[in-house]
C-alpha positions in Angstrom: -219.8 17.5 -85.4 -219.6 13.8 -86.0 -216.1 12.6 -86.6 -216.0 8.8 -86.6 -212.9 6.7 -87.4 -213.3 4.2 -90.2 -213.4 0.6 -89.0 -210.6 -1.8 -89.9 -212.6 -3.4 -92.8 -212.8 0.1 -94.4 -216.5 0.2 -95.2 -217.3 2.1 -98.4 -220.2 4.0 -97.0 -219.6 7.6 -95.7 -223.3 7.8 -94.6 -225.4 4.9 -93.5 -229.1 5.8 -92.6 -230.8 2.8 -91.1 -234.6 2.8 -90.6 -234.6 6.3 -89.2 -237.8 7.7 -87.8 -238.1 11.2 -86.3 -241.1 12.1 -84.1 -241.8 15.5 -82.7 -244.3 16.1 -79.9 -246.4 19.1 -80.7 -248.9 20.8 -78.4 -252.5 20.1 -79.5 -253.5 23.7 -78.9 -251.7 27.1 -79.3 -250.5 28.7 -76.0 -249.6 32.3 -75.9 -247.3 32.4 -72.9 -245.2 30.3 -70.5 -247.6 30.9 -67.6 -250.5 29.4 -69.5 -248.3 26.5 -70.5 -247.3 25.8 -66.9 -250.8 26.0 -65.5 -252.1 23.5 -68.1 -249.1 21.3 -67.4 -249.8 21.2 -63.6 -253.5 20.6 -64.2 -252.6 17.8 -66.7 -254.6 19.6 -69.3 -251.7 19.8 -71.7 -251.9 17.3 -74.6 -249.5 16.6 -77.3 -249.9 15.1 -80.8 -247.2 13.3 -82.6 -245.7 14.7 -85.8 -243.6 12.2 -87.8 -241.1 14.2 -89.7 -239.4 11.1 -91.0 -240.8 7.6 -91.4 -238.5 4.6 -91.4 -236.0 5.9 -93.9 -233.0 4.0 -95.0 -230.3 4.8 -97.5 -226.5 4.6 -97.9 -224.1 7.0 -99.5 -220.7 5.8 -100.7 -217.5 7.7 -100.3 -217.1 10.3 -103.0 -220.7 10.2 -104.1 -222.5 13.4 -105.0 -226.1 13.0 -103.8 -229.0 15.5 -104.1 -231.8 15.5 -101.6 -235.1 16.8 -103.0 -238.6 17.3 -101.8 -241.2 20.1 -101.2 -241.1 22.4 -98.2 -241.8 20.5 -95.0 -241.0 17.2 -96.6 -238.3 16.3 -93.9 -235.1 17.1 -95.8 -233.7 19.5 -93.3 -234.6 17.2 -90.4 -232.7 14.4 -92.2 -229.7 16.7 -92.7 -229.6 17.6 -89.0 -229.6 13.9 -88.1 -226.7 13.2 -90.4 -224.8 16.3 -89.1 -225.4 15.1 -85.5 -227.6 18.0 -84.5 -230.6 15.8 -83.9 -230.9 12.3 -82.5 -233.4 10.1 -84.3 -236.4 8.8 -82.4 -235.8 5.3 -83.8 -233.2 3.8 -86.1 -229.6 4.9 -86.5 -227.3 7.1 -88.6 -223.6 6.2 -88.9 -221.3 8.8 -90.4 -217.7 8.0 -91.2 -215.4 11.1 -91.5 -215.5 14.7 -90.6 -218.4 16.9 -91.8 -218.5 20.4 -93.0 -222.2 21.3 -92.6 -223.7 24.3 -94.3 -227.2 23.8 -93.0 -228.5 26.9 -91.2 -226.8 30.1 -92.2 -225.7 32.0 -89.2 -225.6 29.0 -86.9 -222.4 29.1 -85.0 -222.0 32.8 -85.4 -222.3 35.6 -82.9 -223.9 38.7 -84.4 -222.2 41.0 -81.9 -218.7 39.9 -83.0 -216.9 41.1 -86.1 -216.7 39.0 -89.2 -213.0 38.3 -88.4 -213.8 37.1 -84.9 -216.6 35.0 -86.2 -214.2 33.2 -88.6 -212.2 32.0 -85.6 -215.4 31.1 -83.6 -217.0 29.2 -86.4 -213.7 27.6 -87.4 -213.3 26.3 -83.8 -216.8 24.8 -83.9 -215.7 23.0 -87.1 -212.6 21.6 -85.4 -210.0 24.0 -86.9 -207.1 25.1 -84.7 -206.3 28.8 -84.2 -203.0 28.2 -86.1 -205.0 26.7 -89.0 -207.2 29.7 -89.2 -204.2 32.0 -88.9 -202.6 30.2 -91.9 -205.8 30.2 -94.0 -207.4 33.5 -92.9 -206.4 35.4 -96.1 -207.8 32.6 -98.3 -211.1 32.7 -96.4 -211.3 36.5 -96.7 -210.4 36.3 -100.4 -213.0 33.7 -101.2 -215.7 35.6 -99.3 -214.8 38.8 -101.1 -215.5 40.9 -98.0 -212.1 42.5 -97.5 -213.6 45.9 -96.4 -216.1 44.4 -93.9 -214.0 42.1 -91.8 -214.0 44.3 -88.7 -217.7 45.1 -88.9 -220.2 43.4 -86.5 -221.9 40.5 -88.2 -225.4 41.9 -87.2 -224.9 44.5 -89.9 -224.4 41.8 -92.6 -227.0 40.6 -95.1 -227.8 36.9 -95.2 -225.9 36.8 -98.5 -222.7 38.2 -96.8 -223.1 35.7 -93.9 -223.4 32.9 -96.5 -220.1 34.0 -98.1 -218.3 33.7 -94.8 -219.9 30.4 -93.9 -219.1 28.8 -97.2 -215.5 30.1 -97.2 -214.8 28.7 -93.8 -216.4 25.3 -94.4 -214.6 24.7 -97.7 -211.2 26.2 -96.9 -210.0 22.6 -96.4 -211.2 19.4 -98.0 -213.7 17.8 -95.7 -214.7 14.1 -95.8 -218.4 15.0 -96.1 -219.8 18.4 -97.3 -223.5 19.1 -96.5 -225.0 22.0 -98.4 -228.6 23.1 -97.6 -229.9 25.9 -99.8 -226.7 27.9 -99.1 -226.2 28.6 -102.8 -229.7 30.2 -103.1 -228.6 33.1 -101.0 -226.5 36.0 -102.4 -225.8 37.1 -105.9 -225.6 34.9 -109.0 -221.9 35.5 -109.4 -221.1 34.2 -105.9 -223.5 31.2 -106.4 -221.4 30.3 -109.5 -218.2 30.7 -107.5 -219.5 28.3 -104.8 -220.5 25.8 -107.5 -217.0 25.9 -108.9 -215.6 25.3 -105.4 -218.0 22.3 -104.9 -216.9 21.1 -108.4 -213.3 21.2 -107.3 -214.1 19.1 -104.2 -216.1 16.7 -106.4 -213.2 16.4 -108.9 -210.9 15.4 -106.1 -212.9 12.2 -105.8 -212.5 12.0 -102.1 -215.3 14.2 -100.8 -218.8 13.0 -100.3 -221.4 15.7 -101.0 -225.0 15.8 -99.8 -226.7 18.7 -101.6 -230.1 20.2 -101.0 -231.7 22.8 -103.3 -235.1 23.7 -104.6 -233.4 24.4 -107.9 -233.8 21.0 -109.6 -231.6 22.0 -112.5 -228.8 22.8 -110.1 -229.3 19.4 -108.5 -229.1 17.8 -111.9 -226.0 19.8 -112.8 -224.1 18.9 -109.6 -225.3 15.5 -108.5 -225.0 12.0 -109.7 -227.8 10.5 -107.6 -230.9 11.9 -106.0 -233.0 10.9 -103.0 -236.6 12.2 -102.9 -238.2 12.6 -99.5 -241.9 13.6 -99.4 -244.0 14.1 -96.3 -241.5 12.1 -94.3 -241.4 9.1 -96.7 -238.6 8.0 -98.9 -240.4 8.3 -102.3 -237.5 7.5 -104.7 -233.8 6.9 -104.7 -231.8 6.5 -108.0 -230.0 8.3 -110.9 -230.4 12.0 -110.6 -232.1 12.5 -114.0 -234.8 9.8 -113.2 -235.6 11.1 -109.7 -235.7 14.8 -110.8 -238.0 13.9 -113.7 -240.4 12.1 -111.4 -240.2 14.9 -108.9 -241.1 17.4 -111.6 -244.0 15.2 -112.8 -245.8 15.4 -109.4 -246.4 19.2 -109.8 -247.8 19.0 -113.3 
């Protein structure tokens, strides 16, 4: 999890994406097993083709900005978020992050399905940089927000994706991060919990100190929460500007 100290001149940008390109090498043919892969590799019969998930993308996000990232499935949004979160290293270009990140990118990442919900709170909290004492002090707040009081000693493998989302969101937002990354988390679970998560995000936004990068296929939700939107399509930066203008252009492409 990136946690970079602000330089002495106190730059206003929490996230600085500079000419980022991400290239994945994909096998040019489908192989059914590891033996077949090894044989072709030894015989030098294995060929790869490049897939450019992101193509020379640059943008900056100021501290305290609430920015929506929009685009169709496979457009490169999740790849961009993983680079910002430090999960992936770009093939070219750089991404500078100033501050600690609470990433809600892939539900279930950082959880062990064999452990109980209670044990996973400590595990995931440690991955986010929380001390055991901090989790001890805030455990009840996490449980209360997740509304899973009767399930805390049940193995996580028995939980639905919505229940996992509740725990992940409660852990990530129990304290005020510098940067909150939310990727489709609010699309999982019941509408009442989605509204509760929106209220928590709104509280963080109202503090004025938290930078939020928000991804959702619900364009109305992006318009409701964000001030600015960045539209990535097929790896290209299509548009960056006020949320209403970008979302209207995004809607227009599907008409």
